[in-house]
C-alpha positions in Angstrom: 72.1 52.4 185.3 72.6 54.3 188.6 75.5 56.6 189.5 76.9 54.2 192.1 80.2 52.7 191.2 79.9 48.9 191.0 82.8 46.6 190.2 83.2 42.8 190.3 85.8 40.2 190.6 84.7 37.1 188.6 87.0 34.1 189.0 86.4 30.6 187.7 86.5 27.8 190.3 89.1 25.8 188.4 91.8 25.5 191.1 94.1 27.7 193.1 93.8 31.5 192.7 97.0 32.9 191.2 98.6 36.0 192.8 97.6 37.9 189.6 94.0 37.1 190.3 94.3 38.4 193.9 95.8 41.6 192.5 92.9 42.0 190.1 90.5 41.6 193.1 92.5 44.1 195.1 92.4 46.8 192.5 88.7 46.3 192.0 88.2 46.5 195.8 90.3 49.6 196.1 88.6 51.3 193.2 85.1 50.6 194.7 86.0 51.8 198.2 87.8 54.9 196.8 84.6 55.8 195.0 82.2 54.9 197.7 80.9 52.0 195.6 80.3 48.3 195.8 82.6 45.3 195.2 81.0 42.1 194.0 82.3 38.6 194.0 80.8 36.5 191.2 81.7 32.9 190.5 81.9 32.2 186.7 81.4 28.5 186.6 79.8 28.2 183.1 82.5 25.7 182.0 81.4 22.7 184.1 84.1 20.5 182.5 86.8 22.6 184.3 84.9 22.9 187.6 87.0 21.8 190.6 85.5 20.9 193.9 86.7 23.2 196.7 88.0 25.9 194.4 85.2 28.4 195.3 85.9 27.9 199.0 89.6 28.4 198.3 88.9 31.7 196.5 86.7 33.0 199.4 89.2 32.0 202.0 92.1 33.7 200.1 90.2 37.0 199.7 89.2 36.9 203.3 92.8 36.4 204.4 93.9 39.4 202.3 91.1 41.6 203.8 89.0 41.9 200.6 85.4 41.7 201.8 82.7 41.6 199.1 79.6 43.7 199.5 77.7 41.1 197.4 78.7 37.4 196.8 77.4 33.9 196.7 77.7 33.7 200.5 76.4 37.1 201.4 73.7 37.4 198.8 72.5 40.7 197.4 69.9 42.4 195.2 71.4 41.2 192.0 71.9 37.5 192.6 72.3 34.7 192.3 76.1 35.2 192.1 77.1 31.9 190.6 76.6 31.7 186.8 75.5 28.1 187.0 72.5 29.2 189.0 71.6 31.9 186.4 71.5 29.4 183.5 67.8 30.1 182.3 68.3 33.8 181.7 71.3 33.4 179.3 69.3 31.4 176.7 66.8 34.3 176.5 69.5 36.7 175.5 71.1 34.2 173.1 67.8 33.8 171.4 67.3 37.5 171.2 70.6 37.8 169.3 69.5 35.0 166.9 66.1 36.6 166.3 67.8 40.0 165.6 70.2 38.4 163.1 73.3 39.0 165.2 73.8 35.3 166.0 73.1 31.9 164.4 72.8 28.2 165.0 75.8 26.1 164.1 75.5 22.3 163.7 79.0 21.5 162.7 80.6 18.4 164.2 84.0 18.4 165.8 85.3 16.5 162.7 83.9 19.1 160.4 85.5 21.9 162.4 88.9 20.1 162.3 88.6 19.6 158.6 87.8 23.3 158.0 90.9 24.3 160.0 93.1 21.8 158.2 91.8 23.0 154.8 92.6 26.7 155.7 96.0 25.7 157.1 96.8 23.9 153.8 95.8 27.0 151.9 98.2 29.0 154.1 95.6 31.1 155.8 97.3 32.9 158.7 94.4 32.5 161.1 92.2 29.5 160.3 89.0 30.3 162.1 85.2 30.2 161.9 84.5 33.8 160.6 82.5 35.9 158.2 84.1 34.1 155.2 84.3 30.5 156.3 80.9 30.4 157.9 79.3 30.2 154.5 81.0 26.8 153.9 79.9 25.4 157.1 76.7 23.7 158.5 74.7 26.5 160.2 71.4 28.4 160.0 73.0 30.8 157.5 73.7 28.0 154.9 70.8 25.6 155.7 67.2 26.3 154.7 64.7 27.4 157.3 63.0 24.0 157.2 66.3 22.1 157.7 67.1 24.3 160.7 63.7 23.7 162.2 64.0 20.0 161.7 67.4 19.8 163.3 66.3 21.8 166.3 63.1 19.7 166.7 65.1 16.5 166.5 67.5 17.6 169.2 70.5 17.7 167.0 73.6 19.1 168.8 74.3 22.8 168.1 76.0 25.9 169.4 75.1 29.5 168.9 77.7 31.7 167.4 77.9 35.5 167.2 77.6 36.8 163.7 80.6 39.2 163.6 80.4 41.7 160.7 83.0 41.4 158.0 84.2 45.0 157.6 83.8 47.1 160.7 86.2 48.7 163.2 85.4 48.1 166.9 86.6 50.8 169.2 86.7 51.1 173.0 88.5 53.5 175.3 90.4 51.6 178.0 91.1 53.5 181.2 94.7 52.3 181.2 95.5 51.9 177.5 93.4 54.7 176.0 91.8 53.8 172.6 91.8 50.2 171.5 90.8 49.5 167.9 90.3 46.1 166.2 89.0 45.4 162.7 86.3 42.7 162.6 88.3 40.9 159.8 90.6 39.8 162.6 87.8 38.4 164.8 86.0 35.0 164.6 82.4 34.1 165.2 82.8 33.1 168.8 80.5 30.5 170.4 78.2 32.3 172.9 76.0 29.3 173.8 77.3 25.8 174.1 75.6 22.5 173.2 74.8 21.8 176.9 72.8 25.0 177.1 75.4 26.8 179.2 76.6 30.2 177.9 80.3 30.7 177.2 82.2 33.2 179.3 81.6 36.0 176.7 77.8 36.0 176.8 77.4 35.3 180.5 80.0 37.9 181.3 78.2 40.7 179.4 74.7 39.7 180.5 75.7 39.5 184.1 77.7 42.7 184.1 74.6 44.5 182.6 72.1 42.9 184.9 74.3 43.5 188.0 74.8 47.2 186.9 78.5 46.9 186.8 80.0 50.3 185.9 83.7 49.5 185.5 85.3 46.2 184.4 88.8 46.0 185.8 90.5 42.8 184.7 93.7 41.2 183.4 95.4 42.0 180.2 94.7 38.5 178.9 91.0 39.6 178.4 92.0 42.5 176.2 91.6 40.5 172.9 88.0 39.6 174.0 87.0 43.2 174.7 86.0 44.0 171.1 83.7 41.0 171.1 82.1 42.2 174.3 81.6 45.6 172.8 79.7 44.0 169.9 77.6 42.1 172.4 76.7 45.2 174.3 75.8 46.9 171.0 73.7 44.0 169.6 71.8 43.6 172.9 70.9 47.2 172.9 73.0 48.1 176.0 75.7 50.2 174.3 74.8 53.4 176.2 75.2 51.6 179.6 78.3 49.7 178.7 80.8 49.7 181.6 84.2 51.4 181.3 87.1 48.9 180.8 90.5 48.8 182.4 92.9 46.0 181.4 95.7 45.4 184.0 99.3 44.6 183.1 100.6 41.1 183.4 102.7 39.9 186.3 106.0 38.8 184.9 108.7 36.4 185.9 111.6 37.9 188.0 113.7 38.3 184.9 110.8 40.0 183.0 110.7 37.2 180.4 107.1 36.0 180.3 104.1 35.6 182.6 104.7 34.5 186.2 103.7 30.9 186.6 103.6 28.2 189.3 106.6 26.6 187.7 108.6 29.8 188.4 107.7 29.6 192.0 108.6 25.9 192.3 111.9 26.5 190.5 113.0 29.5 192.6 111.4 28.5 195.9 108.7 31.2 196.4 104.9 31.0 196.4 102.8 32.5 193.6 99.4 31.8 195.3 97.9 33.5 198.4 97.3 30.4 200.5 98.1 26.7 200.3 95.8 24.4 198.4 95.7 21.0 196.8 94.0 20.6 193.4 94.1 18.2 190.5 96.4 19.1 187.6 95.7 18.6 183.9 96.5 14.9 184.3 94.1 14.5 187.2 96.7 14.1 189.8 96.6 16.1 193.0 99.1 18.9 193.0 100.2 21.2 195.9 99.9 24.9 195.4 102.1 26.8 198.0 100.8 30.0 199.5 102.2 33.2 201.0 100.1 32.7 204.1 101.7 29.4 205.0 105.2 30.6 204.1 104.8 33.1 206.9 103.8 36.4 205.2 101.5 38.7 207.0 98.3 39.6 205.1 98.8 43.3 205.2 102.4 42.9 204.0 101.2 40.7 201.2 98.5 43.2 200.2 101.0 46.1 200.2 103.4 44.1 198.1 100.9 43.1 195.4 99.3 46.6 195.3 102.6 48.0 194.0 102.9 45.3 191.3 101.7 47.5 188.4 100.5 50.5 190.3 102.4 53.4 191.9 101.2 56.2 194.1 103.3 58.9 192.4 105.3 59.5 195.5 108.2 57.8 197.3 105.8 56.2 199.9 105.9 52.4 199.9 104.2 51.3 203.1 100.4 51.4 202.9 97.8 49.8 205.0 94.4 49.0 203.4 92.9 52.4 204.3 96.0 54.1 202.9 95.8 52.1 199.6 92.1 53.1 199.3 92.9 56.7 199.7 95.9 56.7 197.3 94.6 54.3 194.6 93.7 55.4 191.1 93.4 53.4 187.9 95.2 56.2 186.0 98.4 55.3 187.9 98.3 51.7 186.8 101.0 51.0 184.2 100.6 49.5 180.8 103.7 47.3 180.8 104.1 44.1 182.8 105.3 44.2 186.4 108.3 42.1 187.4 107.7 39.9 190.4 110.5 40.4 193.0 110.2 38.1 196.0 112.9 40.1 197.8 110.6 43.0 197.9 107.9 40.8 199.4 110.4 39.7 202.0 111.2 43.3 202.8 107.6 44.3 203.2 107.1 41.3 205.6 110.0 42.4 207.7 108.7 46.0 207.9 105.2 44.9 209.0 106.6 42.3 211.4 108.6 45.0 213.2 105.6 47.3 213.8 103.1 44.6 214.5 101.8 44.8 218.1 103.5 42.0 220.2 100.1 40.8 221.4 99.0 40.1 217.8 102.1 37.9 217.3 101.8 35.7 220.3 99.4 33.4 218.5 102.2 32.4 216.1 104.5 31.7 219.0 101.9 29.8 221.0 101.2 27.6 218.0 104.8 26.6 217.7 105.0 26.0 221.4 102.0 23.7 221.3 103.6 21.7 218.5 106.7 21.2 220.6 104.9 20.5 223.9 106.1 23.8 225.4 104.3 26.7 227.1 104.9 30.2 228.4 102.9 33.1 229.8 101.6 35.8 227.5 103.8 38.3 229.3 106.9 36.3 228.6 106.0 35.7 225.0 105.4 39.4 224.4 108.8 40.2 225.9 110.5 37.6 223.7 108.7 38.9 220.6 109.7 42.5 221.3 113.3 41.3 221.5 113.3 39.0 218.5 111.1 40.6 215.8 113.7 43.2 214.7 115.8 40.3 213.3 112.8 38.2 212.1 111.5 37.9 208.5 108.6 35.6 209.2 106.5 35.0 212.3 107.8 31.4 212.5 111.3 32.9 212.9 110.3 34.0 216.4 110.4 30.4 217.5 113.0 29.0 215.2 115.5 31.7 216.2 114.4 31.9 219.8 114.1 28.3 220.9 116.8 28.9 223.5 114.2 30.9 225.5 112.2 27.7 226.1 114.9 25.1 226.6 118.5 25.0 227.6 121.0 24.6 224.7 122.4 21.1 224.3 124.6 22.1 221.4 126.9 25.0 221.1 128.1 27.0 218.0 131.3 25.3 217.0 132.9 28.4 215.5 132.4 30.4 218.7 133.6 27.5 220.9 136.8 27.3 218.8 137.5 31.0 218.9 136.1 32.3 222.2 135.8 29.4 224.7 138.9 29.5 226.9 140.2 29.7 230.5 139.6 33.5 230.6 136.0 33.1 229.5 135.3 30.3 231.9 136.8 32.3 234.8 134.5 35.2 234.0 131.5 32.9 233.7 132.3 31.1 236.9 132.4 34.3 238.9 129.4 35.8 237.0 127.4 32.7 237.8 128.1 33.1 241.5 127.1 36.8 241.7 123.9 36.2 239.7 123.0 33.3 242.0 123.6 35.4 245.1 121.4 38.2 243.8 118.4 39.0 246.1 116.5 41.3 243.8 115.0 41.0 240.3 117.4 40.3 237.6 116.7 43.1 235.2 118.7 43.8 232.0 120.4 46.7 233.7 121.3 44.7 236.8 122.6 41.8 234.6 124.9 44.2 232.8 126.0 45.9 236.1 127.0 42.6 237.6 128.9 41.5 234.5 130.8 44.8 234.4 131.8 44.4 238.0 133.2 40.9 237.4 135.1 42.1 234.3 136.6 45.0 236.2 137.7 42.7 239.1 139.3 40.3 236.7 140.6 43.1 234.4 139.1 41.5 231.3 137.7 43.6 228.4 134.0 42.9 227.7 134.5 42.3 224.0 136.9 39.5 224.7 134.4 37.3 226.5 130.9 38.5 225.5 130.5 35.8 222.7 131.4 33.1 225.3 128.9 34.5 227.8 126.2 34.5 225.1 127.2 31.0 224.0 126.8 29.6 227.5 123.3 31.0 227.8 121.8 30.6 224.3 124.1 28.2 222.4 124.8 30.9 219.8 127.7 33.3 219.3 125.4 36.2 218.1 121.9 37.4 218.6 119.7 40.1 220.1 120.5 42.0 223.3 122.0 39.5 225.7 121.1 41.4 228.9 117.5 41.4 227.8 117.7 37.7 227.2 119.1 37.1 230.7 116.3 39.2 232.2 113.6 37.2 230.4 115.2 33.9 231.3 115.5 34.8 235.0 118.2 34.1 237.6 117.7 30.4 238.0 117.8 29.6 234.3 120.9 31.7 233.7 122.8 30.1 236.6 121.9 26.6 235.5 122.8 27.3 231.8 126.2 28.8 232.7 126.9 25.8 234.9 125.9 23.3 232.1 128.1 25.1 229.6 131.2 25.1 231.9 130.7 21.4 232.5 130.0 20.3 228.9 132.1 22.4 226.7 135.7 21.1 226.5 138.2 23.8 227.6 141.0 24.7 225.2 144.1 26.7 226.2 144.4 30.3 225.0 
């Protein structure tokens, strides 16, 4: 194995990619780039019964949105392909046979009924872990209990079988995890896992180890849920003669519910109204019915804000810094600063990140969001006007869609007015100020800048001896329909003289006047 760092993200195409999977991909990507290495996307589709059409495309689109670009993948190719396990099927049988020939694996011909009976027998005997292992294997129908002739006859006749790893009875398996330090498991706690299924496809365990070896993977960074399988993988590396080139392991902490009580799930997102997937998708559930999976992208999160958010779910830079672009994350990232304990999911933190990124996003990059909303509402505006609106609105916005939702008044005159402001601030004094202000704005011969709009209003207020604070909500109400919002003078400047004059006139005519 060469010195180049090579890591992989190996999801199964079984549906929507959970946010935890995206974080795993991100940490692999950051580690690879930090160490001038390669990030590989491999699709682990050995379990064809769980394969879901469109899931691989969903995974690819989600990673692309986040900005995680593989150096090698099913779509880009590479020197170590193919990168879908279903396309590598012939090679796995060779290694399974190698394990059988070396006495590290065996054929098992047990039917599902016989397996169920074995487990029920052990359960009745109060065995804590009823499993197919170094003890029970000798009471089952396999190549260890059958004669050589019987085994040959069954194989020749096409009898269904699986290949199981022959786990030793009294050994301690050790591995050093980059996050958790030494992990030790006694083989008496392990079962004889199936490594080759009856359909000729390998299970995850064999395919995972074979592919990692052949693709020269140097570091396996994956979720905590795979930690119990790690000792089995260590045995496979040992029995296949690859122990000296075995990758280093790092098992990431779980993403937890907001209250820290258990693993974050789709149900939590549905219950509390936040997404737990990167992008929207529709996939069949366990009952076969189509189910909607809501994504951060469609909820209005910017990809760099989302990436920053998930990067800090389990990892910290060791400083007070919170805002990182992808380049900054690459520079700061280290596996050693990934925690062992689970990370609580806090949607309020995700919202905060989105607000911060929205504020500093160039206005020109946000016009696309506003144009899309305008198109959907049969409206239009110049890029120059849109950029001015965005500059004014984004300080108060949480999501890009807020730019339109909170700024509709820029594109059409209000036909409704905030009732609370009308009740408290709409009176004869306000109407008197607005009537005169409308006249001076309409008579203006120069451009209506924000400074000029304020200057004219101040002049009217001084003439009528009215304090600005007393009527400003009513002035805003007449122009926008709201009693509060961003800088009113800037709004007036963006709308222009004709629109302001028209809107003030409409308000005076349509809002009933109440005595002070």
